[in-house]
ROKOL-500543 format. One line per 2 residues: number of its first residue (from 1); their letters; for each residue z, x, y of N, C-alpha, C. Coordinates in Angstrom, 2 decimals, padded with zeros to 5 digits. Layout:
N
NUM> a> Z:X:Y:Z:X:Y:Z:X:Y  ...
//
This chain:
87
1> xx> 088.37:-060.91:-026.17:087.10:-061.88:-026.68:085.98:-061.92:-026.36  084.50:-061.82:-026.64:083.71:-061.53:-026.37:083.32:-062.88:-027.36
3> xx> 082.12:-063.68:-026.52:081.53:-064.55:-027.08:079.45:-064.20:-027.03  079.04:-064.02:-028.06:077.59:-063.76:-028.19:076.79:-065.24:-027.65
5> xx> 076.29:-065.20:-027.16:075.64:-066.44:-026.53:074.34:-066.31:-026.33  072.92:-066.63:-027.53:071.88:-066.49:-027.47:071.49:-067.72:-026.61
7> xx> 070.20:-067.25:-025.36:069.84:-068.10:-024.52:068.24:-068.02:-024.71  067.08:-069.57:-025.92:066.69:-069.00:-025.91:065.49:-069.39:-024.34
9> xx> 064.89:-068.53:-023.95:063.68:-068.44:-022.80:062.96:-069.80:-023.04  062.88:-071.22:-022.43:062.32:-071.86:-022.18:060.86:-072.38:-021.89
11> xx> 060.55:-071.29:-020.78:060.08:-071.02:-019.54:058.95:-069.87:-019.87  057.88:-070.19:-020.07:056.58:-069.35:-020.25:056.01:-068.53:-019.15
13> xx> 055.14:-067.00:-019.05:054.46:-066.78:-018.12:053.25:-067.13:-018.54  052.69:-067.04:-020.27:051.08:-067.42:-021.06:051.11:-069.17:-020.34
15> xx> 049.63:-068.17:-019.48:049.38:-069.63:-019.05:048.27:-070.63:-019.63  048.13:-070.11:-021.00:048.01:-071.55:-021.64:048.85:-072.18:-022.58
17> xx> 050.48:-072.23:-022.06:051.68:-072.47:-022.00:052.48:-073.87:-021.08  051.52:-073.04:-019.80:052.62:-073.58:-018.82:052.10:-075.20:-018.33
19> xx> 052.67:-076.09:-018.60:052.84:-077.52:-018.23:050.58:-077.21:-016.39  050.67:-077.91:-016.24:049.73:-078.24:-015.78:050.68:-079.57:-014.60
21> xx> 049.87:-078.84:-013.37:050.69:-079.59:-011.80:049.29:-079.98:-011.44  049.76:-081.03:-010.20:048.56:-081.86:-009.15:049.33:-082.12:-008.32
23> xx> 049.33:-081.23:-007.14:049.94:-081.46:-006.28:049.57:-082.49:-004.74  050.39:-083.19:-004.45:049.76:-084.04:-003.59:050.50:-083.74:-002.13
25> xx> 049.68:-083.66:-000.68:051.22:-083.59:000.01:049.58:-083.38:001.51  049.90:-084.48:002.66:048.56:-084.20:003.65:049.18:-083.10:004.55
27> xx> 050.18:-082.39:004.21:050.89:-081.47:005.32:050.34:-080.88:004.61  049.26:-079.34:004.88:048.84:-078.05:004.73:050.08:-077.35:004.68
29> xx> 051.00:-076.96:005.27:051.99:-076.39:004.84:053.11:-076.45:003.96  053.39:-077.91:003.44:053.75:-078.17:002.72:053.37:-077.73:001.16
31> xx> 052.20:-078.39:001.38:051.23:-077.74:000.14:051.42:-076.74:-000.56  051.40:-075.94:001.07:051.50:-074.26:000.39:052.22:-073.47:-000.04
33> xx> 053.70:-074.06:000.80:054.98:-074.10:000.24:055.05:-074.23:-001.08  054.83:-075.15:-001.51:055.41:-076.24:-002.70:054.52:-075.17:-004.03
35> xx> 053.40:-074.55:-003.79:052.52:-074.23:-004.33:053.30:-072.33:-004.79  053.85:-072.01:-003.78:054.37:-070.89:-003.68:055.58:-070.81:-004.55
37> xx> 056.61:-072.26:-004.85:058.03:-072.26:-005.26:057.83:-072.48:-007.00  056.51:-073.22:-006.86:055.78:-073.41:-008.54:054.79:-072.50:-008.75
39> xx> 054.03:-071.96:-009.09:052.92:-071.28:-009.20:053.31:-069.94:-010.47  054.22:-069.85:-010.11:054.71:-068.89:-011.27:055.16:-069.48:-012.55
41> xx> 055.49:-070.74:-012.93:056.10:-071.38:-014.16:054.77:-072.43:-014.08  054.25:-072.90:-013.92:052.81:-073.75:-013.61:051.94:-073.97:-013.62
43> xx> 051.16:-074.45:-013.96:049.43:-073.73:-013.77:049.21:-074.97:-012.83  048.84:-074.60:-011.59:048.44:-075.73:-010.29:046.80:-075.76:-010.42
45> xx> 046.55:-076.71:-011.00:045.34:-077.29:-011.79:045.12:-078.32:-010.37  045.33:-078.16:-009.32:044.95:-079.03:-008.09:045.62:-079.14:-006.24
47> xx> 045.29:-079.33:-005.46:046.05:-080.21:-004.21:045.64:-081.12:-003.28  045.77:-082.35:-002.89:044.80:-083.00:-002.61:046.18:-083.66:-001.15
49> xx> 045.21:-084.18:-000.02:045.79:-084.42:001.07:045.68:-085.55:001.32  046.03:-086.80:-000.01:046.04:-088.15:000.96:046.09:-088.99:-000.86
51> xx> 046.75:-090.36:-001.28:046.75:-091.12:-002.39:045.27:-091.49:-002.68  044.30:-091.44:-002.49:043.26:-091.48:-002.50:042.61:-091.03:-003.31
53> xx> 042.48:-089.16:-003.30:041.80:-087.76:-003.66:043.09:-087.40:-005.23  044.26:-088.23:-005.03:045.49:-088.03:-005.74:044.51:-088.76:-007.16
55> xx> 044.13:-090.21:-007.06:044.23:-090.57:-007.85:042.90:-089.88:-008.71  042.01:-089.63:-007.76:040.19:-089.61:-008.43:040.78:-088.07:-009.43
57> xx> 041.65:-086.88:-008.70:042.00:-085.48:-008.92:043.38:-085.99:-010.48  043.41:-086.89:-010.52:043.93:-087.05:-011.89:043.72:-087.35:-012.60
59> xx> 042.76:-088.59:-012.11:041.41:-088.84:-013.47:041.20:-087.60:-014.20  040.27:-086.82:-012.93:040.23:-085.98:-013.38:040.07:-084.33:-014.58
61> xx> 041.84:-083.96:-013.55:042.22:-083.05:-014.02:042.51:-083.37:-014.79  044.10:-084.20:-015.10:044.34:-084.68:-016.74:045.83:-083.61:-016.71
63> xx> 046.60:-083.67:-015.51:047.76:-083.01:-015.21:048.89:-082.97:-015.69  049.48:-082.34:-016.40:051.20:-083.44:-017.34:051.95:-083.56:-016.16
65> xx> 052.10:-083.30:-015.21:053.19:-083.66:-013.30:052.31:-083.42:-012.41  052.93:-084.25:-011.90:051.52:-084.79:-010.19:053.58:-084.51:-009.71
67> xx> 053.22:-083.72:-008.99:054.81:-083.55:-007.33:053.89:-084.27:-006.10  054.18:-085.67:-005.52:053.79:-085.83:-004.41:054.79:-086.59:-003.60
69> xx> 054.05:-086.27:-002.40:054.15:-086.84:-001.25:054.30:-088.46:-001.24  055.30:-089.16:-000.82:055.65:-090.52:-000.85:054.99:-091.40:000.33
71> xx> 054.72:-090.61:001.09:053.62:-091.23:002.67:052.45:-090.49:002.97  051.60:-091.24:003.07:050.39:-090.22:003.56:049.14:-090.95:003.38
73> xx> 048.43:-090.38:004.17:046.73:-091.64:004.63:046.30:-091.99:003.41  045.34:-092.73:004.05:044.32:-093.46:003.20:045.10:-094.61:001.91
75> xx> 045.64:-093.99:001.33:046.53:-094.06:-000.25:048.42:-093.49:-000.53  049.00:-094.09:-000.29:050.63:-093.43:-000.36:050.24:-092.52:-001.58
77> xx> 051.48:-091.93:-001.68:051.73:-091.26:-003.31:052.34:-092.47:-003.82  053.24:-093.30:-004.04:053.71:-094.04:-004.09:052.89:-094.90:-004.98
79> xx> 051.49:-095.64:-003.97:050.49:-096.39:-004.63:049.94:-095.94:-005.56  049.72:-094.10:-004.93:048.71:-093.51:-006.05:049.54:-093.73:-007.57
81> xx> 050.88:-092.99:-007.66:051.44:-093.46:-008.53:051.76:-093.97:-009.79  051.36:-095.60:-009.30:051.18:-096.59:-009.36:049.50:-096.70:-010.31
83> xx> 048.95:-096.51:-009.32:047.27:-096.36:-009.64:047.41:-095.27:-011.10  048.14:-094.53:-011.59:047.59:-093.15:-012.33:047.92:-093.75:-013.77
85> xx> 049.09:-095.10:-013.87:049.21:-095.61:-014.85:048.31:-095.80:-015.38  047.21:-096.42:-015.16:045.87:-097.21:-015.73:044.68:-095.99:-015.51
87> x> 045.41:-094.92:-015.65:044.15:-093.69:-016.35:043.70:-094.49:-017.48
//
């Protein structure tokens, strides 16, 4: 018995339809690794190395998604994410 299954492609390679992603991590190697894993499925709009820059970049770039380290210098990613709610 065979069953026909239709699978809808929910991820598109069209840059106009990809979610905009902002990355934050104080370790350059980690930023590059995360970027390499996600850049084909998401539009990477920025990458920053501390929480204060994360807040500023999020205000300016208006990403759909933020991927952040929670332990960074100047301002932690956790604190930066709380500040994001005031945008």
